[in-house]
Structures are given as C-alpha cells and as structure tokens.
DSSP file (Angstrom, degrees, kcal/mol; ACC not computed):
  #  RESIDUE AA STRUCTURE BP1 BP2  ACC     N-H-->O    O-->H-N    N-H-->O    O-->H-N    TCO  KAPPA ALPHA  PHI   PSI    X-CA   Y-CA   Z-CA
    1    1 A M     >        0   0    0      0, 0.0     4,-2.3     0, 0.0     5,-0.2   0.000 360.0 360.0 360.0 -41.8 -107.9   91.3  -24.8
    2    2 A R  H  >  +     0   0    0      1,-0.2     4,-2.4     2,-0.2     5,-0.2   0.898 360.0  52.8 -63.2 -37.8 -107.0   94.5  -26.6
    3    3 A I  H  > S+     0   0    0      2,-0.2     4,-2.4     1,-0.2    -1,-0.2   0.922 107.8  50.0 -62.7 -42.6 -103.4   93.5  -26.8
    4    4 A L  H  > S+     0   0    0      1,-0.2     4,-2.6     2,-0.2    -2,-0.2   0.912 111.7  48.5 -62.1 -44.2 -104.3   90.1  -28.3
    5    5 A I  H  X S+     0   0    0     -4,-2.3     4,-2.4     1,-0.2    -1,-0.2   0.909 111.4  50.6 -63.9 -40.7 -106.5   91.9  -31.0
    6    6 A G  H  X S+     0   0    0     -4,-2.4     4,-2.2     2,-0.2    -2,-0.2   0.888 110.7  48.2 -62.9 -40.8 -103.7   94.3  -31.7
    7    7 A I  H  X S+     0   0    0     -4,-2.4     4,-2.4     2,-0.2    -2,-0.2   0.927 112.7  47.9 -67.7 -44.9 -101.1   91.5  -32.1
    8    8 A L  H  X S+     0   0    0     -4,-2.6     4,-2.4     2,-0.2    -2,-0.2   0.897 111.7  50.8 -61.6 -40.7 -103.4   89.5  -34.4
    9    9 A F  H  X S+     0   0    0     -4,-2.4     4,-2.2     1,-0.2     5,-0.2   0.920 111.5  47.9 -61.2 -45.8 -104.2   92.7  -36.5
   10   10 A T  H  X S+     0   0    0     -4,-2.2     4,-1.8     1,-0.2    -2,-0.2   0.911 112.1  48.6 -62.9 -44.4 -100.5   93.4  -36.8
   11   11 A I  H  X S+     0   0    0     -4,-2.4     4,-0.7     2,-0.2    -2,-0.2   0.919 111.9  49.1 -64.0 -44.1  -99.6   89.8  -37.9
   12   12 A C  H >< S+     0   0    0     -4,-2.4     3,-0.7     1,-0.2    -2,-0.2   0.934 117.6  38.9 -62.5 -46.1 -102.4   89.7  -40.5
   13   13 A F  H >< S+     0   0    0     -4,-2.2     3,-0.7     1,-0.2    -1,-0.2   0.676 106.1  64.5 -83.6 -17.8 -101.5   92.9  -42.1
   14   14 A S  H 3< S+     0   0    0     -4,-1.8    -1,-0.2     1,-0.2    -2,-0.2   0.660  99.5  56.0 -76.3 -13.7  -97.7   92.6  -41.9
   15   15 A Q  T << S+     0   0    0     -3,-0.7     2,-0.6    -4,-0.7    -1,-0.2   0.412  76.3 112.4-100.2   2.1  -97.9   89.6  -44.2
   16   16 A I    <   -     0   0    0     -3,-0.7     2,-0.2    -4,-0.1    80,-0.1  -0.640  60.1-145.9 -76.0 121.3  -99.6   91.3  -47.1
   17   17 A A        -     0   0    0     78,-0.9    24,-0.2    -2,-0.6     2,-0.1  -0.538  15.9-106.1 -89.2 154.2  -97.2   91.5  -50.0
   18   18 A L        -     0   0    0     22,-0.7    77,-0.5    24,-0.2     2,-0.4  -0.453  39.8-105.5 -71.4 148.9  -97.0   94.3  -52.5
   19   19 A A        -     0   0    0     75,-0.2    75,-0.2    -2,-0.1    -1,-0.1  -0.618  35.7-118.6 -75.5 132.9  -98.3   93.6  -55.9
   20   20 A D        -     0   0    0     73,-0.5     2,-0.5    -2,-0.4    17,-0.2  -0.373  21.8-128.0 -67.4 150.2  -95.5   93.1  -58.5
   21   21 A T  E     -A   36   0A   0     15,-1.6    15,-3.4    70,-0.1     2,-0.4  -0.909  29.3-173.5-102.0 124.4  -95.4   95.6  -61.4
   22   22 A T  E     -AB  35  90A   0     68,-0.7    68,-2.8    -2,-0.5     2,-0.4  -0.974  12.5-165.7-125.2 133.4  -95.3   93.9  -64.8
   23   23 A Y  E     -AB  34  89A   0     11,-3.1    11,-2.5    -2,-0.4     2,-0.5  -0.962   8.7-156.8-111.7 132.6  -94.9   95.4  -68.3
   24   24 A V  E     -AB  33  88A   0     64,-3.0    64,-2.0    -2,-0.4     2,-0.4  -0.958   9.4-167.4-112.4 121.6  -95.7   93.4  -71.3
   25   25 A C  E     -AB  32  87A   0      7,-3.3     7,-2.7    -2,-0.5     2,-0.3  -0.910   5.4-173.3-112.3 134.2  -94.0   94.4  -74.5
   26   26 A T  E     +AB  31  86A   0     60,-2.7    60,-2.6    -2,-0.4     2,-0.3  -0.935  13.3 164.1-128.9 149.2  -95.1   93.1  -77.9
   27   27 A Q  E >  S-A   30   0A   0      3,-1.8     3,-2.5    -2,-0.3    58,-0.1  -0.853  73.2 -15.0-163.0 125.4  -93.7   93.4  -81.5
   28   28 A D  T 3  S-     0   0    0      1,-0.3     3,-0.1    -2,-0.3    57,-0.0   0.842 129.0 -48.5  47.7  44.0  -94.5   91.3  -84.6
   29   29 A G  T 3  S+     0   0    0      1,-0.3    -1,-0.3     0, 0.0     2,-0.2   0.437 114.3 118.1  81.0  -1.2  -96.2   88.6  -82.5
   30   30 A M  E <   -A   27   0A   0     -3,-2.5    -3,-1.8    22,-0.0     2,-0.4  -0.656  48.7-152.3 -96.7 155.7  -93.3   88.4  -80.0
   31   31 A E  E     -A   26   0A   0     -2,-0.2    22,-0.7    -5,-0.2     2,-0.3  -0.982  13.0-177.6-133.1 141.4  -93.6   89.1  -76.3
   32   32 A R  E     -AC  25  52A   0     -7,-2.7    -7,-3.3    -2,-0.4     2,-0.4  -0.982  12.6-152.6-130.8 145.1  -91.2   90.4  -73.6
   33   33 A K  E     -AC  24  51A   0     18,-2.1    18,-2.7    -2,-0.3     2,-0.5  -0.978   8.3-171.0-121.9 135.2  -92.0   90.9  -70.0
   34   34 A I  E     -AC  23  50A   0    -11,-2.5   -11,-3.1    -2,-0.4     2,-0.4  -0.989  18.8-178.4-120.5 120.2  -90.4   93.3  -67.6
   35   35 A E  E     -AC  22  49A   0     14,-3.0    14,-2.9    -2,-0.5     2,-0.7  -0.963  27.9-150.5-129.5 134.2  -91.3   92.8  -64.0
   36   36 A V  E     -AC  21  48A   0    -15,-3.4   -15,-1.6    -2,-0.4     2,-0.5  -0.903  26.9-165.0 -95.1 113.6  -90.6   94.4  -60.7
   37   37 A A  E     - C   0  47A   0     10,-2.9    10,-2.0    -2,-0.7     2,-0.5  -0.881  10.8-147.6-106.9 125.3  -90.8   91.7  -58.1
   38   38 A Y  E     - C   0  46A   0     -2,-0.5     8,-0.2   -20,-0.2     5,-0.1  -0.784   4.1-161.1 -90.2 130.0  -91.0   92.5  -54.4
   39   39 A L  S    S+     0   0    0      6,-2.1     2,-0.2    -2,-0.5     7,-0.1   0.385  70.7   8.0 -97.1   5.0  -89.3   89.8  -52.3
   40   40 A G  S    S-     0   0    0      2,-0.5   -22,-0.7     5,-0.4    -2,-0.1  -0.639 101.5 -66.9-152.0-148.8  -91.0   90.7  -49.1
   41   41 A T  S    S+     0   0    0     -2,-0.2     2,-0.2   -24,-0.2   -25,-0.1   0.445 110.0  59.3 -97.2  -1.3  -93.7   92.9  -47.7
   42   42 A D  S    S-     0   0    0      2,-0.2    -2,-0.5     3,-0.1   -24,-0.2  -0.580  98.9 -96.5-116.6-179.7  -91.9   96.2  -48.5
   43   43 A K  S    S+     0   0    0     -2,-0.2    24,-0.2    -5,-0.1    26,-0.2   0.643  95.7  88.5 -75.3 -15.4  -90.5   97.9  -51.6
   44   44 A V        +     0   0    0     22,-0.1    -2,-0.2    19,-0.1     2,-0.2  -0.990  64.9  42.7-134.2 146.1  -87.1   96.4  -50.9
   45   45 A P  S    S+     0   0    0      0, 0.0    -6,-2.1     0, 0.0    -5,-0.4   0.574  84.9 147.4 -67.1 155.1  -85.6   93.9  -51.4
   46   46 A C  E     -CD  38  62A   0     16,-2.1    16,-2.3    -8,-0.2     2,-0.3  -0.955  29.8-155.0-150.5 167.9  -86.7   93.8  -55.0
   47   47 A E  E     -CD  37  61A   0    -10,-2.0   -10,-2.9    -2,-0.3     2,-0.6  -0.992  17.5-129.7-146.5 153.9  -85.5   92.7  -58.4
   48   48 A V  E     -CD  36  60A   0     12,-2.8    11,-2.7    -2,-0.3    12,-1.0  -0.930  28.8-165.1-105.0 121.6  -86.2   93.5  -62.1
   49   49 A R  E     -CD  35  58A   0    -14,-2.9   -14,-3.0    -2,-0.6     2,-0.5  -0.884   6.4-161.7-111.3 137.6  -86.9   90.4  -64.1
   50   50 A Y  E     -CD  34  57A   0      7,-2.8     7,-2.8    -2,-0.4     2,-0.5  -0.983   3.7-164.2-121.5 123.2  -86.8   90.2  -67.9
   51   51 A T  E     +CD  33  56A   0    -18,-2.7   -18,-2.1    -2,-0.5     2,-0.4  -0.935  16.1 164.0-112.9 124.9  -88.5   87.4  -69.7
   52   52 A K  E >  S-CD  32  55A   0      3,-2.5     3,-2.1    -2,-0.5   -20,-0.1  -0.988  71.1  -9.4-141.4 126.7  -87.6   86.8  -73.4
   53   53 A N  T 3  S-     0   0    0    -22,-0.7     3,-0.1    -2,-0.4    -1,-0.1   0.849 129.1 -55.4  54.9  37.8  -88.4   83.6  -75.3
   54   54 A G  T 3  S+     0   0    0      1,-0.2     2,-0.5     0, 0.0    -1,-0.3   0.337 114.5 113.8  82.0  -7.8  -89.3   81.8  -72.1
   55   55 A D  E <   -D   52   0A   0     -3,-2.1    -3,-2.5     2,-0.0     2,-0.5  -0.851  52.2-154.4-102.0 131.6  -86.0   82.6  -70.3
   56   56 A T  E     -D   51   0A   0     -2,-0.5     2,-0.3    -5,-0.2    -5,-0.2  -0.885  11.4-175.9-108.1 132.2  -86.0   84.9  -67.3
   57   57 A Q  E     -D   50   0A   0     -7,-2.8    -7,-2.8    -2,-0.5     2,-0.7  -0.926  26.2-129.2-120.6 150.0  -83.0   86.9  -66.2
   58   58 A I  E     +D   49   0A   0     -2,-0.3    -9,-0.2    -9,-0.2     3,-0.1  -0.891  27.7 177.2 -96.0 116.4  -82.6   89.2  -63.2
   59   59 A L  E     +     0   0A   0    -11,-2.7     2,-0.3    -2,-0.7    -1,-0.2   0.886  62.4   7.1 -87.3 -41.1  -81.3   92.5  -64.6
   60   60 A W  E     -D   48   0A   0    -12,-1.0   -12,-2.8     2,-0.0     2,-0.3  -0.977  58.7-170.0-141.2 150.4  -81.2   94.6  -61.4
   61   61 A T  E     -D   47   0A   0     -2,-0.3     2,-0.4   -14,-0.2   -14,-0.2  -0.968   3.1-164.4-136.4 155.9  -81.7   94.0  -57.7
   62   62 A A  E     +D   46   0A   0    -16,-2.3   -16,-2.1    -2,-0.3     5,-0.1  -0.996  11.9 179.5-139.7 138.5  -82.0   96.4  -54.7
   63   63 A Q  S    S+     0   0    0     -2,-0.4    -1,-0.1   -18,-0.2   -19,-0.1   0.684  86.0   2.4-104.7 -28.2  -81.6   95.6  -51.0
   64   64 A A  S    S+     0   0    0      1,-0.1     2,-1.0   -21,-0.1   -20,-0.1   0.604 100.9  92.3-134.9 -22.5  -82.1   99.0  -49.4
   65   65 A E    >   -     0   0    0    -22,-0.1     3,-1.5     2,-0.0     4,-0.4  -0.689  63.1-147.0 -89.6 103.9  -82.9  101.8  -52.0
   66   66 A E  T 3  S+     0   0    0     -2,-1.0   -22,-0.1     1,-0.2    -3,-0.0  -0.399  82.5  24.4 -64.8 140.4  -86.6  102.1  -52.4
   67   67 A G  T 3> S+     0   0    0    -24,-0.2     4,-2.3    -2,-0.1    -1,-0.2   0.219  90.2 107.0  90.5 -14.6  -87.6  103.1  -56.0
   68   68 A Y  H <> S+     0   0    0     -3,-1.5     4,-2.6     2,-0.2     5,-0.2   0.946  80.9  43.8 -62.6 -50.6  -84.5  101.7  -57.6
   69   69 A C  H  > S+     0   0    0     -4,-0.4     4,-2.6     1,-0.2     5,-0.2   0.902 114.2  50.8 -62.9 -41.5  -86.1   98.7  -59.2
   70   70 A E  H  > S+     0   0    0      2,-0.2     4,-2.2     1,-0.2    -1,-0.2   0.897 111.7  47.5 -63.7 -40.0  -89.1  100.8  -60.4
   71   71 A A  H  X S+     0   0    0     -4,-2.3     4,-2.6     2,-0.2    -2,-0.2   0.931 113.0  48.4 -66.8 -46.5  -86.8  103.4  -62.0
   72   72 A K  H  X S+     0   0    0     -4,-2.6     4,-2.2    -5,-0.2    -2,-0.2   0.914 112.4  48.6 -59.1 -43.3  -84.7  100.7  -63.7
   73   73 A A  H  X S+     0   0    0     -4,-2.6     4,-2.4     2,-0.2    -1,-0.2   0.928 111.3  49.7 -64.4 -44.2  -87.7   98.9  -65.0
   74   74 A A  H  X S+     0   0    0     -4,-2.2     4,-2.0     1,-0.2    -1,-0.2   0.894 111.0  49.5 -63.1 -40.5  -89.2  102.2  -66.3
   75   75 A E  H  X S+     0   0    0     -4,-2.6     4,-1.8     1,-0.2    -1,-0.2   0.900 111.6  48.9 -63.4 -39.6  -85.9  103.0  -68.1
   76   76 A F  H  X S+     0   0    0     -4,-2.2     4,-2.2     2,-0.2    -2,-0.2   0.847 108.0  54.2 -69.8 -34.5  -85.8   99.6  -69.6
   77   77 A V  H  X S+     0   0    0     -4,-2.4     4,-2.2     2,-0.2    -1,-0.2   0.920 107.9  50.5 -61.4 -44.2  -89.4   99.9  -70.8
   78   78 A E  H  X S+     0   0    0     -4,-2.0     4,-2.2     1,-0.2    -2,-0.2   0.884 108.3  52.1 -65.9 -36.8  -88.5  103.1  -72.5
   79   79 A K  H  X S+     0   0    0     -4,-1.8     4,-1.3     2,-0.2    -1,-0.2   0.928 108.8  50.7 -59.8 -44.9  -85.5  101.5  -74.2
   80   80 A Q  H  <>S+     0   0    0     -4,-2.2     5,-2.5     1,-0.2     3,-0.4   0.904 109.8  50.0 -60.5 -41.5  -87.8   98.7  -75.5
   81   81 A R  H ><5S+     0   0    0     -4,-2.2     3,-1.8     1,-0.2    -1,-0.2   0.890 106.7  55.4 -65.3 -38.9  -90.2  101.3  -76.9
   82   82 A G  H 3<5S+     0   0    0     -4,-2.2    -1,-0.2     1,-0.3    -2,-0.2   0.779 104.2  54.6 -61.8 -27.3  -87.3  103.0  -78.6
   83   83 A W  T 3<5S-     0   0    0     -4,-1.3    -1,-0.3    -3,-0.4    -2,-0.2   0.332 131.3 -94.3 -90.5   6.5  -86.5   99.7  -80.3
   84   84 A G  T < 5S+     0   0    0     -3,-1.8    -3,-0.2     1,-0.3     2,-0.2   0.459  79.4 138.1  98.1   2.3  -90.1   99.6  -81.6
   85   85 A W      < -     0   0    0     -5,-2.5     2,-0.6    -6,-0.2    -1,-0.3  -0.545  49.3-136.3 -79.3 144.4  -91.8   97.5  -78.9
   86   86 A E  E     -B   26   0A   0    -60,-2.6   -60,-2.7    -2,-0.2     2,-0.4  -0.920  28.6-171.3 -99.9 120.4  -95.3   98.4  -77.7
   87   87 A C  E     +B   25   0A   0     -2,-0.6     2,-0.3   -62,-0.3   -62,-0.2  -0.930  11.0 174.1-119.5 135.3  -95.2   98.1  -73.9
   88   88 A V  E     -B   24   0A   0    -64,-2.0   -64,-3.0    -2,-0.4     2,-0.5  -0.979  35.1-112.8-134.2 149.0  -98.2   98.3  -71.5
   89   89 A E  E     -B   23   0A   0     -2,-0.3     2,-0.3   -66,-0.2   -66,-0.3  -0.692  35.3-151.8 -80.2 129.5  -98.4   97.8  -67.8
   90   90 A S  E     -B   22   0A   0    -68,-2.8   -68,-0.7    -2,-0.5     2,-0.4  -0.686  26.4 -95.3-100.9 156.6 -100.5   94.7  -67.0
   91   91 A A        -     0   0    0     -2,-0.3     2,-0.3   -70,-0.1   -70,-0.1  -0.559  43.3-150.0 -71.1 122.8 -102.5   94.1  -63.9
   92   92 A A        -     0   0    0     -2,-0.4     2,-0.5   -72,-0.2   -73,-0.1  -0.711  12.4-121.8 -95.1 146.8 -100.4   92.1  -61.6
   93   93 A V        -     0   0    0     -2,-0.3   -73,-0.5   -74,-0.0     2,-0.3  -0.754  26.8-126.8 -86.6 126.5 -101.9   89.7  -59.1
   94   94 A M        -     0   0    0     -2,-0.5     2,-0.2   -75,-0.2   -75,-0.2  -0.578  24.1-119.9 -75.5 131.8 -101.0   90.5  -55.5
   95   95 A S        -     0   0    0    -77,-0.5   -78,-0.9    -2,-0.3    -1,-0.1  -0.522  31.5-141.5 -71.4 137.1  -99.5   87.6  -53.7
   96   96 A E        -     0   0    0     -2,-0.2     3,-0.1   -80,-0.1   -80,-0.1  -0.747  11.0-112.9-106.0 147.6 -101.5   86.7  -50.8
   97   97 A P        -     0   0    0      0, 0.0     3,-0.1     0, 0.0    -1,-0.1  -0.305  50.5 -79.7 -69.3 161.7 -100.4   85.6  -47.4
   98   98 A P        -     0   0    0      0, 0.0   -83,-0.1     0, 0.0     2,-0.0  -0.247  59.7 -88.0 -58.2 148.9 -101.2   82.0  -46.3
   99   99 A E        -     0   0    0     -3,-0.1     2,-0.4     1,-0.0    -3,-0.0  -0.324  44.7-156.7 -59.6 138.0 -104.7   81.5  -45.0
  100  100 A M        -     0   0    0     -3,-0.1     2,-0.1     3,-0.0    -1,-0.0  -0.947  18.3-115.5-117.9 139.6 -105.1   82.2  -41.3
  101  101 A A        -     0   0    0     -2,-0.4     3,-0.1     1,-0.1     0, 0.0  -0.449  35.3-106.0 -70.9 145.0 -107.8   80.7  -39.2
  102  102 A E        -     0   0    0     -2,-0.1    -1,-0.1     1,-0.1     2,-0.1  -0.499  41.3-108.2 -67.9 135.4 -110.2   83.1  -37.7
  103  103 A P        -     0   0    0      0, 0.0    -1,-0.1     0, 0.0    -3,-0.0  -0.402  30.7-118.9 -64.7 143.1 -109.5   83.5  -34.0
  104  104 A T        -     0   0    0     -2,-0.1     3,-0.1    -3,-0.1    -3,-0.0  -0.725  28.1-125.1 -84.0 124.0 -112.1   81.9  -31.8
  105  105 A P        -     0   0    0      0, 0.0     3,-0.1     0, 0.0    -1,-0.0  -0.376  32.5 -98.8 -68.5 149.5 -113.8   84.5  -29.6
  106  106 A P        -     0   0    0      0, 0.0     2,-0.2     0, 0.0     0, 0.0  -0.354  43.4-104.1 -64.4 147.0 -113.8   83.8  -25.9
  107  107 A L        -     0   0    0     -3,-0.1    -3,-0.0     4,-0.1     0, 0.0  -0.503  29.5-137.8 -72.6 137.8 -116.9   82.2  -24.5
  108  108 A V    >>  -     0   0    0     -2,-0.2     4,-1.2     1,-0.1     3,-1.2  -0.636  31.1-101.5 -90.8 158.0 -119.2   84.5  -22.5
  109  109 A P  H 3>>S+     0   0    0      0, 0.0     5,-2.3     0, 0.0     4,-0.6   0.808 120.6  57.9 -50.2 -37.8 -120.7   83.1  -19.3
  110  110 A E  H >45S+     0   0    0      1,-0.2     3,-0.7     2,-0.2     5,-0.2   0.886 107.3  48.0 -60.6 -39.9 -124.1   82.4  -21.0
  111  111 A E  H <45S+     0   0    0     -3,-1.2    -1,-0.2     1,-0.2    -4,-0.1   0.733 109.4  53.7 -75.3 -22.7 -122.4   80.1  -23.5
  112  112 A Q  H 3<5S-     0   0    0     -4,-1.2    -1,-0.2    -3,-0.3    -2,-0.2   0.540 112.3-117.5 -88.3  -6.6 -120.5   78.3  -20.8
  113  113 A G  T <<5S+     0   0    0     -3,-0.7    -3,-0.2    -4,-0.6    -2,-0.1   0.794  78.4 124.9  76.0  28.4 -123.6   77.5  -18.8
  114  114 A L      <       0   0    0     -5,-2.3    -4,-0.2     1,-0.2    -3,-0.1  -0.104 360.0 360.0-108.5  34.6 -122.4   79.6  -15.9
  115  115 A E              0   0    0     -5,-0.2    -1,-0.2    -6,-0.2    -5,-0.1   0.524 360.0 360.0 -62.8 360.0 -125.3   81.9  -15.5
C-alpha cells in the first residue's frame, strides 16, 4: 500500500509544470512580450519567445543548460529598456497537468459486509 501511495504521489507531482516567465514591454501604446517558456517539467528544455505586432518568434532555445533562457530573456529586456520601452514582469499562469481521478481507497471489512 505504501508503495502504491508513493507511486501516485510521484506521478502527480512529476507532471506539475514550471510557470513561464513573461515580460510585457510598452511604449507609445505599443506592446512587446518576452517570454521564457518551459517545455517540460524542468527548467530545460526551454525557449525565449518574442511577440511583436501579433507575430511570435523563438529567439533562443536551450536543451541542457539551466538558466540560459532566463539570462537571454533578461538581457533582451534590458535592451528593450535601453530603446525606451518600459518592461515589467507579468504574472504568468502555471500550466496545470491534466485532471487525475482521485484514487479509490480500498474497502475495509466493515464496508464489504464481512464483519
């Protein structure tokens, strides 16, 4: 029973994805987004996405080096600020794993009518 609970616990928490980091930059009514998107449950693989005028480009990607996407995004945000954009980090919504059914507890003898 303990093994089953341990396995279920591991499965549930291994599917929790990291929250993407998004910066929103504005200037004269225009908006740009710089986003660090995590493609799994860890910090890598990841990609830095840049959205301008509704078009999204992937500027950088990392497969193994943790912190690479975050550093590149931060550098790009600073460039935007240098060009006169006001950039703020926005609250990102964490992607959630698919709903999992609650495990049914085993019946105890009283519930089975085996008293």
